[in-house]
Structures are given as C-alpha cells and as structure tokens.
N, C-alpha and C positions, 0 to 999 in steps of 0.2 A: 570165356571158354570156362565152365563151372565142373568141379570133376565131385561126384558125388561117390564115397566109398561106403560098404556096408551094406549092399544090394542082397547079398545074401541069405540078409537075416529074417529077409520079408518072404513070405511064403511064395511060391510060384505063380498063383492064381492070381493075387493083388502085386506082385509088381508093375502091371501094365498102368491099373489102378494111383499106385504109388505116386508113380513118374509122372501120369499127368496132373496129379493135385499139386507133385513141385516144382513143374514147367512153369503152372498156373501162378501159383504164390511168387515165384523169384520172377513172371514178364511183368512187375510193375516196376520191380525196381535195375534189373535189366534186362533190358526189353531186347537186345540183340545177342544175348549170352546162347551158347548151347551146351547143351549138357551129355556130359560122356560118362557111363559107369565104370566103376576100375574095381572092377571083382574078378576080372582073369587079366594075363600078360597079352593080350590081343588087345585087349580094351585099352590098356595101358599105354601099349602103342601108338594105336589109335590117336591118344591124347598127345604123347610126344609129335608127332606126325604132323599134328593140328596147329599145335604151337612154334614148333619150326619154320611151318611154313607164313607163319603172323609176320604183317609189317608194321613197323612203329608209322603212329599217327605222325602227320607235320603240325606242330605248333606254329604261329610267324614270329609269337615274342620270346620262343626257345631258338630258334631257325637262325634267327637277326643276331643272336645274342652268343658269345662264345660262353660256355659254362662248363663246369665240371663237378663229378661227386667225388668224394674224396677216397680213396681207397688206402692210404695211411694220412699220419699225421703227425706232427711232434710241437711240442709247445717250448717253446728257450725265452723264460723267465728275462723281460729289461734288467736295465742297471739299478734304475729308481726303484720298481717297484718290482715284487712277485707276481701282481695280480693282472700288471700289462706286460707282454713280451709281443716278440714273433713268432707267429703261429706258422709250421712248412706244413702245407698239404700238397700231396699226389694224387693223381690220378689222369686220364687222359682228355684231352681237350676234346670238346662236342662245338657242335653248330657253327661257329666259325674262328678267326684266327686271334690270339690271345695277345695284344698288348700289353706289356708291364709298364706303363706310362696309363693305361687307364684304371678306372676305379674298380675295384671290386666290390659285389652284394652277397654278404653267408646271409644264407633266410632266416628268418627270425633274429638275428644278430644286429643287420646295420651294416652302414659304408665303411671301405677301409681303401687302404693304397696299399700299392705291391713295392718292394724295394728289388727284387730279383728274383728270377725264372730261371733254375735250373734242369738239366734232363738226364736225369738218374736213368740204371736200365731199366729194361720193361721188363720187370716179375710177370708178366702173362706172355710172353713171347713164343710165337708156335715154331721158332727156330732157338731154342733153347743152348746159350753157350757152354761148353765142353771146356773144361780146362785141363791142360795136359799134365802127366806125371801125376793122376791124381786116381783111385781106385773108383771105381762105377756107385758103391756105396756114398763113398765121402762127393759124390757128383752131385747123387741123391738129395745130399743133405745140404750141398749150396742151392740146389732149386729150391729146396723146401725152405731156406732162411731168406730168399727172395723174397716167397710170398706175403710175409710181414710186410716186405716195405722199405722195412726202418734201417736195417742194416747195411742194405743194397745201396740206402740214401749217401752213405756215407764213402761210399766206394766207388771209381770211377764217375763220380760227377762231373758233365759239363754245366759251364755257366752260360745259357742261352741270351740273358739279357740281362742289362742292369738299367734302374728307373732314370730318369735326365728330369731334373728339378725344373729347365728350362720349360721342358714340354709335357712335365705331368699333371693331370687333372688336379685341381682342388676339391677341399672335401668343403669347404663353405657351401652350406646347403639354405640358410636364410640371408635377406641383405639388415645389415646393423642401421635401421634409422637415425640419423640424425637429428637429436632435438631440437638445434636452432635455426635448421634448416629453412630456409624462409622468412625467416626473423629479420625484422628491419631495427639498424639501431639511432637512427634519425632520421627524419622524414628529408624529403627532397625540397625544392628548391616551389615546384610545380605544387606540388603536396600543399607547403604553407603560403601561397597565393590562391589555392581554391580553398584553404578553409579561412583567410582572410573576405575573401567575395562570399563565402557563404556569410559569415558574422555580417558583413554588411548588409545582406539581403535578407537575415532575418530582423533588422531595425527597423520597429515602427514608430512613428510620431503620435502619440496620442495624448489631446487634452486634458491638462491635469490642473486643480487648483493650485494658489497663490503658497508658495510656499512648501511645495510637496517635494520630499527629498527622490532620489530613482529608487529606493529600496519600497518606498512607497508608491510609489505611479509602475512595479511591476506587480502589484498585485489588485489593481483598476479593473474590476473585470468591464471589455469590449466586446463588439461583433464578433472579432475572432478567436473568440475563447473555442469556439465548436471545433473549428480547424484544429488549434492546438492538443483538443482531447483526442485526435485520432495519434497525434505521435508518442501522447503517455498512453495510448493503446499499443502502440508498435516497442515500445520501453518494457511494457507489462510482458508481453509476449517475451520478450527476450531475457525477461526474469524469469519468468517459465521456463522455459529451454533451461537455463543455468541451475535452478532449482528441483530439476527433476529426479536427477537422483536420489537428492535428500529429500524427493516427496517417496519413492518407491522406497526408501529404506526405513524410513519412518511407517508405512505399510507394511513391509515386511516384519519390519520389528511388534507393531499391532497383532500381525499375525501371529508370531511366535507366542505374543505372550497368550492370545486366546487358544492356542493348542495347549499352552501350558495348562491354563484353568481348567480345560477337557480331559487331560488326561487321568486326572482321579478317576472318573467316571468309567474312563475306559478301563483304567486298573481291575477294576471291582469286576466289569465285566468279565475280563481274564481271569480275576480269580473265581469269579463262580463258574465260568467253565472246567478248568482246573479239578477244582472241588469233585465236578459230577462224575469225571474219568477217571480218577483215581484208581481203578480194577486195569486201565490197559495203557499206561504212559505211551508206548511204541507207536498208539493210535494218533497221537495229539501232537507227536513231535513237530508235524511241519503246517502246524494250523497259522502262524501269522505268514509265514510264504504262501498257503491257501487263501487270505484274506488279503493279500496285497494284489494275490491275480486276479479275485472278485473284483476290487477296485478298479482294475485295470479293465478287465472288461464293461465293466458298469460306466467308464469314459469312454472307450471305443463303439457301445455301443450310443451312448448320449451324443458323439459326434457324427455316428452315421445318420441318427434320427434330427437332431438340429445341429448340421454343419458351421463350426464358426460362430456360433450365436452363444454373448455372454452375458452374465448379468452386469447393468449397472450397478457401480458399489453406491452405497448412500454415507461412507461416511468420508469418504475423499470425492472431489467434486468429478465431474466428466473432463472437463477441460482440463484439468489436470494428470487426469490418471491416462489422459489416449492423447496427450498431447504429442507425443511423436508420433501418432498417425495422422492418416489426411485420406479427404476424401477425390473422388474420380469419377471423371463423367463419365466413362468408359473406360473398363478395364484391359480391352482388349487394343481399343485407339490412342487412350492417353501417355503423352511421354512420360517418361521417367527418365535421370540423365544417370548411366552404370557411376560416375565416377563421383557423386553426390554424397556426402558424410559419410566417407566409409571409414571402418573401424584400426585402429591402428596395427591389428596385426597383419591389414594389405600392404603396410610398409615395411614387411619382414618377406614378403614373396616375390617371384618373379613371375613374369607376364611377356609372350613373346608378342611382337608385332601383327607377325601372321602365323600363327600354328602349325597352319597344314603346310604351307610352303616348305620352313623348317624341317616336317617329318619327313615330305619328299625327296627334298635334299639330302638328308641324312641317309636313306634307305638307300636314295640313288648310288650314294658313293660307296655303298655296305656292298650291292652288288657288281660297281663297276670298276672301283679301286683295290687295288691289293696292299693289306696292311701287313709290316713288319711286326713279326713274332712267331708264336708258336702256332704251328699249323694244326690242325683236325684230323683227330686220332695222336697226335703225341702223348707220349707218356710224360710228364713235367711233376715240378715241385714249386709251388708260389712258395714263396716268403711273404705273409701279410704283416705289414707294419701295426704296432699299438693295438694289438687285441684283447681282448680281456679273459683270461683265467678259464672264465664263466664255459666258454666255447666249445677249448677243450674237454672239460668237465661232461659236457651237453653229447661229446661225440662219442666219448670214454664209456659213457650209460645205454653206447650202442644207437645212438639218434643218429639219422642220414645228416651227415655237413654234405651240404651243395652250394659252391659259390656260382654268382652269376658275374660276367664281366658289364657294365656299364656304359650306353651309348652316351654322349657328350649331354648335358643340360639334367641327365636324370638322377642327379643327388638333389637337383634345386627344389623347396619346397616351393609349391601353388595351391589352385583351385582344384579339385578332380574332378567329372560329374562321369556318373555311373548310371546306365541304363541297365534293372534290374527288375526280375518281377517274383513273387512271392512263393515258395516251393510248395507244394502242397500237401506236405510232408510235417508241417509244421503249422501249425492255428495261435498258438497264444501271441496275445496283442504284443506289438513293437513300439514303441515311442520314439518321437523325432529326438532326438540330442542324446537318444539311451547308447552307450559304449558297444560297440561290435566290434568285430574280430574279420579283417578282411585278407582274401587269398587273392589279389591283384595279377596277375601274370606267375612275376617270381618272387611279389615281396609279400610278406606276410605283415601285419601291422592292426593296433587299436586305433582307432577313431570314433566320434562323437557326431554323427550324419545328421544332414537335413534332407526331407522329403517332400518333393515337389512334383507336380502334375508336367505329364512329358506331351510340351504342347508347339507349335511352330511358329509362335508367338514371342514377342522382346520380353514377355513378363509371365512368370509361373507362380500359380498360386501353392503356397505350403500345405502339405498335408499332415497333421498329427501324427498319421499311423501310416503305418506299413498296411497299403491297402492288397487284399487278398485276389479281386477282381480285374485289377490294372496294373498295367507298367510304370514303376514311379522312377525318378529321376534321383539318385544318391547324391548327396554333395557334400563333400571334408578338404580339408587341408591335410596333401599329402604328399609325397617326391614327386617327379615330372615323368611318366611314361608314355613313352610312343606305341600309340593302336597300331594294329587292334592287338587287346588283351583280355583277356576273359574274367571275370571276377566272381567271390562265392563268399556273402557273407554269412558268420555264424555267431551264435549269441550263446557266452558259457554260464556255465550253470555254477550252482556255489560248489559240485564237488568237481568240478575241471573241467568235463567233458564238453565237449562241442555240440550244438546243434545246429544244424543247417537251413537258417531260414532264406534266404533268395537267391537268386544266380541272375547273373548276365555278364555284360561286358562293358569296358571302357566307352564311353560315349565322345565328351571332350576335355580339355585341358582351358578350361576359361572362367577368369575370375570375374568376367563381366556380365557372367549370366546374372539376371536379376531373379530373385526368390522372392516373392511377396509373402507376406501374412496377413488375412484378414481376418478382423472384427466384427462383429455384425450385432447390432445393437435393435432389442425388438421392444415394439410398443400396442396400445390394443385399442383399439380406435374406441373411445366412449358416446360420442354422440355424432351421428352419421346425418349428413346432408346431402344436397345433387352432388357439388363434385368437390365440396368441403367436410373436414371432419376434424373431431377434436380427439386428438392422441393422449393418451398419460403412458404413465409407466416407463417410458423410456430415458426421460430425465427426471429429476426432484426439487430442481431450483430455475429459476429464469434466466439468468448467468447462463448456465449450460445449453437452454434454449437456443440464445441470440449466438451464443459462440458456433454453435454447429448449424445453423442457417443455413450457410450457402451449401452445406451437404444433399446431394438429391437422395430422395425417397425414394422407395419401392414397396411391393405388397407381395405377398406369398401365391397373389393370384393373379398377376402381373402389372398391378398399376403402378403408375410413375405420379411422384407428384415430390413438394417441396413447402419447408416451412414456411408460413407467412407471419406468425407472429405468435406469443408465449401468450398465455392468459392463467392468470395469477400469479402466485408466488412458489408454486407444488410443484410445477414442472412441465403443466400443462399447455399446450399449445395447440394452434389452429393453422391445419394442413392444409393445402390443395392438392388434387389429383384431376387426371385426365379422366376419369368416370367415376361414378357415386361405387363406394366400396360395402362390399359384404360384411355383417355383422360377424361372423367367423372368421375373417381375415386379420393378417398380423400383418403390419409395418414394419418395415425394416430400413435399417442406414447403414453403411457399408464403410469401414475404415482400412485404412491398408498404410504398413509397412515393410521396410524391407528387412529383412534378415539374415544372419551371416552365419554360418557352421562354426562351432567353439575348437578352438584349436587343443586339441588333446590329441596330437596325433604319439605315437609310440611304438618304437619298430622293436623292440625286446618284446617278442608272444612266445611264452612255452608252448611247448609242443601238447597239446591236447592229453587227457588220458586215455587210453583205450576200452574201449566197450568189451572186452574179453581180452586178459591176459593169458599168454603163451609159456608156460613154465620151459617148455623148450628151448625160449629163444637167450636166455642168458647165456647159455656154454658157449651156444656159437658166437654172441658177440664176446668173450673174451677169447677166443680163440682167434678171432678175429686181428686184437689187437697184440696180440701177443709177437 
C-alpha cells in the first residue's frame, strides 16, 4: 500500500489526472501496490483496515531458522578488554525454536556463540502484571519502565538454559592446511628399486676411440640424440612452469614503468583541462570518475564486439605468456579434471560429499524432530559472547539489530554459486572480480565474484562483464548457506550509497564447478590457396608457431584447420583448412585456463547511506533506548 497525502492541494478537476500519472509512475517500481489517498478520516480508516488484513509473506530461509529482532540490548564489557564483551539482546523468537548451543549470526557483523538464554518479563504482554499495594499511577509507571526492556531484565529473570561445551557448535570457519601434509622424508624400498631399474635402462653402450674417458664419451653424438632432445624439451616445460610467476612479475614491472613514462603527458592534458575551466570548478569535480567510467564502457563495448580476443605480445614470447593455457578439441565434450591444479585457498574450504542429501536430511530434521530451547513467541534475552562494542554502537544509532540462528555447517567457508540477472534500473558496466555487496538470505557481506555462463555442461565460460541480456552465475568464497535463499547484488558508491545491480537466488554450493577463461589469438590470411593459406600477425617468431602447432584453428566464417609448418622467422605459418578461405576472414586460435575467485570475503558491511534523511527519526530512536 502507498499512502498519498496532500491531495487537497490539487484542484478538483485535476485530481483524477494527477492520480493516473502517479499510478503510472510507480507501476514499474511497485507493480502490485495500491494507492490510498489520505485526505479525510474515512480514507485513513480504509488504509488502516487494509494494513490490518495483510499477511506476512513466508520466506523459506527465514521460516527454517530461528531469528530475533532486538527490542532492547545491553553491552557488558569483558575482563580483558572494553572493546569486546557480552551482548545481552532481548526480543521475541520467530521462525523456529532457538537452541543455546547453536551459533547466531548478527547481520552485518558476523557469527557468534551464545552462553545463556534468559526469560525476562514480557514488556508487551496482553495481560500486564498488576502490583498490589500500589496506586494506579505507580502501576502505570511500572508498565512504562517495562517498555524500555532494560530495567525489567534485572528483575524476575529466569534462566532458561546454559550452553554445554560438549554440544556447542564451533566457530571454526576454515580448514587450517598442513604444509607438511603429503611430504615424504625418505623413499620406500620399492621406489629405490624402481630408480635403480630406470638407471640401468637408461645406460647405453657407445663405441668410442681407445683411451676415451667416461666424461668424453658422454659428449659423443649418436643416433639416439633425437630421443634425448625430447626429454630436454620436457625439462624446459617444467622450467617454464616454475618461472611463470617471475615472467609475469617482470612484464607487470615493465608495464608499470611504461605507465610512469606516460604519466607526464597525461598530467599535461589534465592541466590544460583545469586551466580551461577555471570559471566553474564544481562542474569538473568528477572528471576523473567520468574518465574511468568512459574507459569501462569502452572495454565492455570491445568485449561485445570482439569477445575474448587479445593481442599477442611482442616483447614476451607467446609460449611464455600463455603457458598456463591449453587447447581443447571441443569446449563442450573435452574432459577437464576438477581436482587439477587447485589453488591454495581450496585447502581452506569445506566440501560436501553429497550436498543435496545433507540439505534434505537437515530440513527433514527441522520438520519432524523437536528441538530443545526457546519456543516461537517467547520473549527472551540472549547472552552473545565475544561481541565487539561496535555492534552496540550501531544499535544506539537506531539501526536494526537482527540475529539469526545458524543451521549446522553454515559457519563454514565454501564456494557458492548464485544465479542472477541484471537489474534494468542499472546500466553501468560491472567487471568480474570487482568488489560487490551481497545480501544472500540473512547474510550481508563483501566479495569479488566471477561471472560465468549458466549452462548444463561440465565447463562454463567466464564472462568479463555482467551481461544485461542473459542470466549469469556468480561464484564467490562465502559461508555455506542451504538453499532456497534469495540474493541481491549492490555496488557501493564513493558517497556510501548502494546501487542495486542484480537480483537472483542461490544456485549451489559446489567447489567443483569449473569456470574456464578463454583467450582468442587472431591472425590474418596473407596468401590464400585452395585449402591452404599463409597466416600472419598471430605469432611473431618461429618457436611460438611450433609450440602452438597441435592446437586446432578456426575462422569467423566457420572454417576449421591446423598449423602445418612455420615459414621464415617472423611468425608466418602455413595452415591447412577444410575449405578455401575468404580474404575478409579471420583465423582464430582458442586457449583455455581454469580460473578461481579471489578470497576477499568480508562480513563487516556498514549500513548504506539513506537516500532521504529523516529529521524526525532521531528523537524516536532515543526514546526507544531510554
């Protein structure tokens, strides 16, 4: 319902048109809303009757977990530090029965343990307590004091339950990896025998002149040299893998140095711009932000026109720059081991053997078994341990304090996949691995996600930008949450406001979901024959052509082929295709690499800055805290 006061100020002849325009304006934002004018007492009573007959919508993630909206709170500093202590939160239990041994999540602040649950008198009881021997005015004062909830917590408080250390859930959210796990201190007897056998097999008899030493005999060239060269090539491959990070650092340092050299020219341009606009300084306050936004729009447009295409570097060999990538015969059917070359962050997360079975078992327990604890509707006080004082300060500022009881395993970290769709109200480009704010069910956190296509295959292609025309899968490191759970994605502005960019739901908790980054190297057909062509500009040296020779080629016009041999020393190559190429065609070579999200999870997310500041809100908040 939307209330519209001030209708009497509009002339009677224009009220109908004004109401139609208002209904049309809010139809996009609130499609199911109903307008109620508030010009007379009768219209006000209609609004109240409509509100009284409304029913709260059921949310699955909220109905399956015990939750509590803080009615009153008190902070007791700890003995070691005043910054951390016990937070006593009072409110009504909703959703499910609350157990003291379970963990609670304070929205925007993290997970905590409880030490005790009390049952203070209900400050909003339908049958208020009458104290004998006191006047009517004194009774009213007692009832007014009970509204505050703090004085009443100290009187007639019953302890419902205390935590049991043997049954209490642990706060451990990550696996502590052992760096020595899997290491061997000494080879076994079988490995020693295999090593001796391999040495004997590698020995070869060579005819040498009389008086030749073993050292000189090792340098004599024979027919078996070609086979040894292959072994040397394998060793070079291993060295390339080891030195890959060093090469990337060197390239990044060269890029930084080149950017530093170009900085003076950019500074001159900025100085000229400021000098031209000395009359109006406020107009150019956000010039840098506009330039960054323009650059993002350009990158998004280039990615749409030439998806995944990159230029082959000329200062670094392509076989070194792209040594972590591989070629695939078919992106859809070629196998890819999900346990291959996992990052170190995967040693810190938890994974279920069968996530769907665990989820069904937990929900079946919630529906059938009765949990010991505070029942739904009870007014209780929760003693939450080791809470920072910032939580209490946030509550004093008038911000809502909401607590959710966690299901088993929901404090542990894993890889979460969300299915989202771009919100039509936002059109700014959003790049992958850019920090976003997630509202997933009852959690609110920051993370840098990956975007990938939503397909039924075992491999999913990475998307560099959040597409407005398709549903994408967002992958992040985050605590386990059992679906169904809705998700909202926000982007924080420099002024603290949050812009909604996407909406969706939790798809799965699956670290084995493979997200593949694709790179496309392009070349130009220089000379075209019946089924062969000379291609240039894809590589710039002979060694790179030989390195990528096994990878299949394709063209934008649908031809397929392979590299036959390099021509010359400047990267030209002879290629064979399944048909004759067109002069305007482009030769492409696809390379693939598995990518993983960044570990940037942060549960401490401040409330967004409101769009409209309410001046009358502050006194009301102070009254509630008295």
